[in-house]
N, C-alpha and C positions, 0 to 999 in steps of 0.2 A: 547837770541836768540828767534826769532819769530817762534813759532811752528805751522806754517800754511803749508798746503800740497803743494808740488812742483811736477809738472808733467814733466817728462823727456821723450822726443820723439826722438828716434834714431833707424834706421833700423839695425844697427850693434849690434848684441847681446852682444859681449864682451865689446864694448864701453858703451852700455846701462847699463850692469851689474856693470861694474867697477865704473861708475859715481854714480849709485844708491847706492852702498855699501859705497863709500867714503863719500857721503853726509850724509847718515844715521849715519856713524861712527862719523861724526862731529856734530851730534845733530839735523840735519834737518829731517823733515817729508817729505818723497818723495815716488813717485810711478813712474813706467816706462812702456811705451808702444812702440811697434815697428813701428808705422805708424801714419800719420796724421789722417786717418780715424778712427783708434783705439783711438786716442786722443780725437776726437770729441765725440765718443761714451761714453768714460769714463767721459768726462766733463759734459755730459748730466745727469750723475748719481751722480756726486759729484763736488762741487765747488773747483776750484784751482785758487788761486790769482795770481800765477806765473807759466808760462810754459816755459821750457827750451828745445828748439828744434834745431835739426840739419838742415842745409840748404838743402843738397842733400840727398834724400831718393828715390832711383830708384824704379820704379814700382808703384808709388803712388803719393800723393801730395808732393810738395816740401815744405821746411820750409816756404817760402814766401806765398805759397798758404794756408798753415795752419794758418799762422798769419792773413791773410785776412779773413779767415772763422771764426777764434776766435773773431776778432774784430767785426764781424757782429753778431755772435750768443752769445758771452760772452764778452760784451764791458768792463766789469770791470776787466778782466784778463790781466795781463801784460805779454808780450812775449819777451823772450831773444833768439836771433838767434846765433847759433854756426856755423862757417864756416871756411874752410881752404882757401877760395878764397875771402878774404875781399877786393874787389876792391871798388873804389869810387862809381861806378854804383850800385854795390850790396848794399852798405851802404845806398845810396839814396833811392833805391827801397824798402829796408827794412823799412826805416822811413816812406815812403809813405804808406806802407801796415799797419803801426801802431806798429812796433817793439819798445819796450822800450829801448833795448840796443843790442849791437852786440859783440860777443866774438870770437876772431880769434884763430884757431888751429895753432900750438900746444899751450896748455894753462896749467897753474898750477892750482891746486885746490884752492889755495889762491885767485887767480884772480876771479874765479867763485864765491867764497864766498863773496867777496866784492860786486860784481854786484848783487848777490842774496839778500844779506842783504839790499842793497839799494832798490831793487825792492820790497821786502817784506814790508819794512817800507812804501814805497810809496803806495802799495796796501792796507795796514792797514789804512792809512790816507784817501784813496779813500772810503773804507768801512765806516769809521766814517762819512765822508762827505755825503755819500749816506744815511746813517741812519738818520743823522741830517736833510737832505733834506726831507726824507719821513716823519719824525716827524713834521717838519714845515708844509709840505703840508697837513698832517692830521689835524693839529691844525687849519690851514686856512679853510679847508673843514668843520670842526666841527663848527668853528665860523660863517662861511657863512650859515650853516644849522640853527644855533641858531638864526641868524639875520632874516633868511627867516621865521622861525617859529614865531618869535616875530612879524614880519610884518603881517603874516597871522592871528595871535591872535588879533592884533590891529584892523585889518579890520573886523574880526568877531564881536568884541565887539562894534565897530561903527555901524554895521548892527543891532545888538540887541538893542542898544540905540535908533536908529532911529525907530525901531519897537515899542519901548516903548512909543514913543510920541503919538501913536494912541491907547494906552491901555486905558481901561475904568476906571482903578483904580491904585493907587500907587503899590498895591501888584501885579497887572497884569504886570506893567511895570518892576518890580524888578524880577519877576519869571524867565524870560529867562537868566538874568545875574546870578542868583543864580544857575540855572541849569548848567551854565558854570563853576561856582565855584565848584559844587559838582563833575563835571566831572574830574576836576584837583585833588581835595584833598579828596573827599568822606567823609565829616564830618558826624558824627552820628546825630547831631542836629545842627540847625542854626536858627537864628532869626534876623530880621532887625527892629531897633527902630528909631523913629524920635523924634526930639526935640519938646517939648511943651512949651507954653508960661509960664507955672508955673515952668519951670525948670526940669520937669520930662521927662522921655522917654516913648513914647507909642509904643507898639509892632504893626508893620504893618503886619507882617506875621511870621510864625514859621513852622519849619519842624523837624521831628524826633519823636522817641517813648516816650521821656520824656517830661513832661509838662514844658513849659517855661512861666515865668510871663508875664502878659499883660502890666505891667507897671514897670519901674525901677526908683528909686529915686536917683538922683545924690547927692552924699555927698557934704556938704559945710563946710569948704573948702576942697580941695584935688581932685585928679584925680579919675575918675571912674575906678574901678578895676574889674577884671573878677570875677563874682559871682560863687557860687558853685551850679550847677544845676544837679549834678549827673554824669557828665562825668569825666573821668580820666585826660583829657587834655582840658583846656578851654581857650578861647581867647575872649576878648571884645575889639573891635578895632574901632577907630573913623573913620567916613566917612566925613571928613572935619568938617564943622559946621552944617551939615544937619542931622546927626544921628550917630548911632552906629551899628556895626555888631557883633553878637555873633556866635562863632563857638565852638562846643563841639565834642571831639573825644573819642571813647570808649577805644582805645589803643594809644600808642605814635605814632604820625604821622610824615610825612615828611614836614608838613606845616611850613612855615617861614613867619613871618610878614614883612620881608624885601625882600621877593621874588618879582622880578620885574614883573612877570606875575600877582601876586596878587595885587601889588600896582596899576597896570594899571586897573585891574578889579574894584578895590575899587574906583578909580576915576569915573568910569562909574556908579557905584552904587550911589555915591554922586551926580552925575549929574542927575540921575533918580529921586532922592529924591528932589533935588532943583527945577527941572521942575515941580514936583508935589506939 
């Protein structure tokens, strides 16, 4: 049995109490209030997936009025109408107001249980659907924000590359791009090396407190591996055929060589080297 709270609305105290006790005895979680106004007040304090309301409640809202108000303020709540005057017009009007089902007096508790169980199952599915919808919307929003951020990053890098065309030296062209890299990952040390005709790598610029060599010898044969320059985490990364980028971190970092933001920035660094 679904242990979700049910709200009973009836102006007759004996009916309200009898139904409340009977439902609780059969394992349901239930509360009861004497009027539509009291129901709306209680629903503002606690969520009820199902409301069981009498049609005629003299001196206040009718059951139909309450159903209309619930559908407006609590659209996820299902309403079941109890009436001793179940005419065709009443049934049609109840459906128009948004009633989930209608029970005619006199009734047996078993009849109410069947309708309640069906309504609680339906309400549970609605809750799951709403949660899935919210999760999907959240994912779409997050993905849209990621795409927007990537778009802004691409535009910013293009602007920096264009500025580099007017730079007086390769180092001056690379500096704005490396500033961008430091903003993202904050390496303790970095250096940019360009290929030389003799196969070695010449340092164009370096940053950081530890000395970085002015020249690197490329081993023959075999790939160039990250040297040990005193940082706990080190990366030596190719910039196409134009050069190499060294990154050193004092502590373990969040940097990833496959990060799309870094790959885009690396292509702009390669472009700056090629142009120069």
